[in-house]
C-alpha positions, 0 to 999 in steps of 0.5 A: 456686319452682325455687330452693326445690325445689332447696334442699328436695332439698339438705336431704335430701342434706346429711349434716352434722347442723349444716349440714342443720339450718341448711338446715331452719331457713332453708327450713321454717316453724317449724310446717311439716308433712310427710306421706307414706305412712310418716310424719306430722310437724310442726315443723322438729326432727321434719322434720330427724330424719326426714331423718337417719333416711332418710339412715341407712336409705339410706347413700350415696344421694342425692335427685335431681329428676326432671322439671320443677317444676310450680308456681302460686301458692304451691304446686309439685309435682315428681318425685324419685328416691333412689339411688346417684350416677349410677345409676337411683333405687331409690325414686321419688316426687313431693312437693307443697310449699306455701309460707307468706306468707313464702316458707317451706315450710309443707306437704309432701305426699309420695307414693311411686311406686316402692319396693324390695320 
């Protein structure tokens, strides 16, 4: 599960559209859902578009994992931060990821713990 979470965070950091889309295609189920306080999405194309929008809103910032992945069965939760490389994150949250029977991400439930004013 740690490898899946590492690749998941990579998706959020890859700014090349083609490379990011390839990661999304590999990692997410075709009908994957993503829900956080700001968006509710379904499908790879919508998830990829949301990632691109976050990158446009926070240019030059990266997602990093905060703490350990807590996983059991086909689900995991983990903390993350978004901020400039080498600096304290400006945004913090945690996600719960659920895998399908093929090991692809079927569901992401995101929570925001710290957001800029």
